[in-house]
C-alpha positions as CSV (number, residue, x, y, z in Angstrom):
1,M,-10.0,-5.6,-21.8
2,T,-12.6,-5.7,-24.4
3,L,-14.8,-8.7,-24.9
4,Q,-14.0,-10.2,-27.6
5,G,-15.1,-8.6,-31.2
6,A,-16.3,-5.5,-29.5
7,Q,-15.8,-2.5,-30.0
8,P,-14.1,-0.2,-28.0
9,E,-16.5,2.5,-27.0
10,T,-15.7,6.3,-26.9
11,I,-16.6,9.0,-25.8
12,D,-17.4,12.9,-27.4
13,R,-16.2,15.3,-25.2
14,K,-15.6,18.5,-25.3
15,P,-12.9,19.9,-25.2
16,R,-10.7,22.2,-22.7
17,H,-11.5,24.9,-22.1
18,F,-9.3,27.5,-20.0
19,G,-9.4,26.8,-15.8
20,Q,-9.4,22.9,-16.7
21,K,-5.8,23.8,-19.5
22,I,-4.5,24.9,-16.4
23,A,-4.9,22.0,-13.8
24,F,-3.6,19.6,-16.8
25,G,-0.5,22.1,-16.5
26,A,-0.5,22.1,-13.0
27,A,-0.9,17.8,-12.7
28,V,1.9,17.5,-14.9
29,V,4.2,19.5,-13.1
30,S,3.0,17.6,-10.2
31,F,3.8,14.5,-11.1
32,V,7.7,15.6,-12.6
33,G,7.5,16.9,-8.5
34,S,6.9,13.8,-7.8
35,L,8.8,11.9,-9.4
36,V,12.0,14.5,-7.8
37,S,10.6,13.6,-4.8
38,L,11.1,9.9,-5.3
39,G,14.3,10.2,-6.5
40,F,15.9,12.5,-3.1
41,S,13.1,10.0,-1.3
42,L,15.8,7.1,-2.3
43,W,18.5,9.1,-2.1
44,A,18.3,10.0,1.3
45,W,17.6,6.4,2.0
46,A,20.6,5.0,1.2
47,R,22.5,7.7,2.4
48,Y,20.9,8.5,6.0
49,G,18.6,4.9,6.1
50,K,16.2,5.8,8.3
51,H,15.5,9.0,9.3
52,V,12.6,11.8,9.9
53,Y,14.2,13.6,6.3
54,T,13.7,10.0,4.2
55,G,10.6,9.7,6.0
56,S,8.9,13.5,5.2
57,L,10.4,13.0,1.2
58,F,8.0,10.1,1.1
59,A,5.5,12.1,1.9
60,T,6.1,14.5,0.4
61,T,6.1,12.5,-3.0
62,F,2.7,11.0,-1.8
63,F,1.2,14.3,-1.7
64,F,2.8,15.0,-5.5
65,F,1.8,12.3,-7.1
66,S,-2.5,11.8,-4.9
67,A,-2.1,16.4,-6.1
68,A,-1.4,15.3,-9.9
69,I,-4.0,12.5,-9.5
70,V,-6.5,15.1,-8.5
71,L,-5.7,17.3,-10.8
72,Y,-5.7,15.2,-14.1
73,E,-9.4,14.4,-13.2
74,M,-10.6,17.9,-12.5
75,S,-9.4,18.9,-15.7
76,R,-11.2,16.2,-17.9
77,P,-13.8,17.4,-19.6
78,G,-17.1,16.2,-18.9
79,P,-19.2,14.2,-22.0
80,R,-20.6,16.3,-24.7
81,L,-24.6,16.6,-23.7
82,P,-27.4,15.6,-26.6
83,P,-29.1,18.2,-28.2
84,P,-32.6,18.9,-26.5
85,A,-35.9,16.9,-27.8
86,R,-38.2,18.7,-30.2
87,D,-41.6,19.1,-29.9
88,A,-43.2,16.5,-33.2
89,E,-46.0,19.1,-33.1
90,N,-44.2,22.2,-34.4
91,D,-40.6,21.5,-34.2
92,A,-40.0,23.7,-31.2
93,P,-37.7,22.4,-28.1
94,R,-40.1,20.5,-25.7
95,P,-40.6,23.0,-22.2
96,R,-39.0,21.7,-19.3
97,A,-41.1,20.5,-16.7
98,P,-42.1,23.0,-13.8
99,N,-39.1,22.7,-10.8
100,G,-41.4,21.5,-7.5
C-alpha cells in the first residue's frame, strides 16, 4: 500500500548470477511440488480421513512450501552498490580507513 500521491519505490537490482538462477528454478519446482502434495493431501484426507498418510502428506506440503520461500529469498539479487566516494582534490577514490 502506498500513500496517496507517493511514488512506489523501485530498487535498482543487480542481475541474477548463475547460482541465484539455480535457486530460483529450485524454488519454482519446490512450489509446484507443494501444490501437487497439497492435492494428494486433500485427496488422502477425503479418502482415508485422519490417517498417518494424511498427516505425512500435509507435513510434506509444508516442507515444500517453506523450501520454496527460502529458495526464492536466496535467489533474489541484492541492490546495486553506490559508486565509491571521490576525493575532491585529485578525483581519485578516497583510501579506506584501516580496520581496527
